[in-house]
N, C-alpha and C positions, 0 to 999 in steps of 0.2 A: 206603892211608889208613885209619886206625883208626876204626871206627864207635863211636858212643856208644849203649850198650844201655840203653834206658829204656822204661818203659811209660807214663810221664807226660810231658806237654808241658813242655819246658824254656823258662823265661822268661829272656831275656837282654836286657840294656840296654847299648848302646854309645854312648860319648861321643867324637866326633871331628868336627873341622870340615871334613873332606874326605869328601864323600858317596861318592866312589869307594871309600874304605876301607869304608864301611858296606856297599856292594854286594858288595865282595870277601869280607868276613867272612860275609855272609849266604849267598853261594854256597858258601863253604867249609863252613859249618855244615850246609848242606843235603845235602852229601855224607856228613856224619858221622851225621846223624839227620834223619828227616822229621817229628819231633815237636818243633817249635821255634816260639817266638813271639819275634820280634826287635823291640825298641823302639829308635828312633834319636833321638839328641840331637846337634845341631850346635854347641851352646854351653852354657855353665854354666847359664843361665837355663832352657833347655829341659830340661836334665838334672835340675835341682832339682824341676821340675814332675813329671817322670816317676818320679823316684826314690821318691817316696812314694805313687805311684799303685797299686803292686802289689808283691808279693814276688818278687824276682829270684833265680834260681839262680846267675847269673854276671853280673858287670859288666865290660865291656872298656873301659878308660878311657885316653884320650890323656893324656900328661903333658909339660908344658912348665914347667920350674922357674922360668922368667922370668915366667910368668903367675901372679900372686898369687891371682887369683880362681879359677883352675883348681886351684892347689895347695890352697886352702882347701876347694874342692868335694870333692877327693879325700879330704882329712882327715875331712870330715863324713860322707862315704860310708862310710869305714872305721869311724868311731865309732858311727854311728846305724843302720847297716844290717847285717844278718847275711849278706848276699850274699858269695859268693866274688868276689875282685877280681883281675883280670888287667890289668896296665899294658902298653900298646902304644905305644911311643914311639921317637923318633929319638935321644933323649939317652942317653948311656952313661956318665955320670959315676958311678963306683963308690960314692963317698961318699953321693950322693943316693939311689942305688938301695938301698944298705944301710939307710938311714933308712926307706925305704918298706917293706922287708921287716920291719924291727922294728915298724913301725906295724901290720902285719898283712896286707899283700897276699899273695896266693897264688902270684903269678907275674909275671915281667917279661920281655917280648920286644921286640926291636928291630924297627922297621918294615921293615928290610931282610931279615928272616928269611924263609926259604923256607916253602912251605905245609906241609912235613913237620914243621918245628919248631913252627909255629903250632898245628897239629892235635895234636901231642904235648903242648904246653903245656895246651891246653884239655882234652884227655882226662885228663891227669894231675890237673888241678885238680878236674874234675868227679867223679873217683874218690876225692877226699878228700886228695890229696897236695899238695905244693908244688913248683912248677916253677922251677928255678934254671938259667938258661942258662950255657953253658960259660964265656963271657967274664967272668962275675961269680962263678962257683962257687969259684974259687981265693981270691978276695978274702974271701968269706964263710966259707971253710973253717975258719979259726982260731976264729971265733966259734961255729960249730956244733959243732966238735970240743970246745970248752969245755963246751957245753951237754950233749953226750953223756957227757962225763966226769962231769958232775954226776949224771946219771941212773945211772951205774954205781955211785955210792955208795949207791944204794937196794938193800936186800936183796930177795930174791924175795918174801918175805912183804909187805914194804912196797909192792912193785909190785902185788901181788895186791890189797891193800887200796886202793891208789891207784885201781885200775880200778873198784872198787866206788864210791868217792867220786865219780869222774867220771860215774857213771851216776845220781848223786843219791840213792844208798842211805843210809838212816839208820844211825847207829852201832849201834843195837840189832838192826837187821835184818842188818847185816854180821856182828855178833857171833854171831847165831843161825846164819847160813850157815856160818861157820867154826868154830863150836863153842868160842868163847872168850868171856871176860867183856867187857861193854860198855866198862868203864874201860880195858881193854887196847887197844881200838880208838882211844880218845881219845889214848892214848900214842903209838900208831903214827901217827895223824893229825898230832900235834905234830911228830914226827920228820920226816915227809914234807915238811910245810910248811917246817920249819926247814932241811932239807937243800937244798931247791929255792929257798929264799929268797923265798917268796910268803906273803902275810898270811892268806889264806883260800882256801876251796875254789873260789870264783868265779875268783880270780886263778890258782889252780892249773890250772883248766881252760883258761884263756887261754894259760897257759905251755905246756901240753901241746899244744894246738891249733897253736901257733906253732912249737914245736921238736920235739915228739915225737908227731905225729898218729897213729902206728901204735898208740899205747896207747889210743886212743879206741874 
């Protein structure tokens, strides 16, 4: 079982109506790290109270597509919170899972998954990656391949400048670092946004976080 290497306490929030799941996840996490604070919510009301109480490194959320309240809760968690989100559910409808990935979740695992897959998912997400289980990877492959092909249209210089932009560097500072004119940075910025079909740097960062996190 892979350990989570961290010097800081990890704050994790779990939403599930089955307290056995809470206990099992807590035990599993305790084997991965001894620096953990786990908050538990059994329903959407409890979750909403806890969600804004602190900043969480990871949220592990149950998902029932037939439960409108739960669905809205997940959407709000994704929109309003910077936490990484792992969905832990018994539902395996590929269309619905694809929508969740597009919305920004970092991973999806089935409740029947063994401990190895669960720990792998948590470890992958906490290291900044996205966990995609085997049963859904082939369905998502076409979409992710398309995104990767878009990235391949960027030149090495554009990728270099993209990384500066993602760090929040100003155009004049990027130009100074690269020894080129500030207006040239503006030209490259326009090309990058145009090629990746995003309107601004904020959306550019969201795009990269979702599809190309290795560039961060």
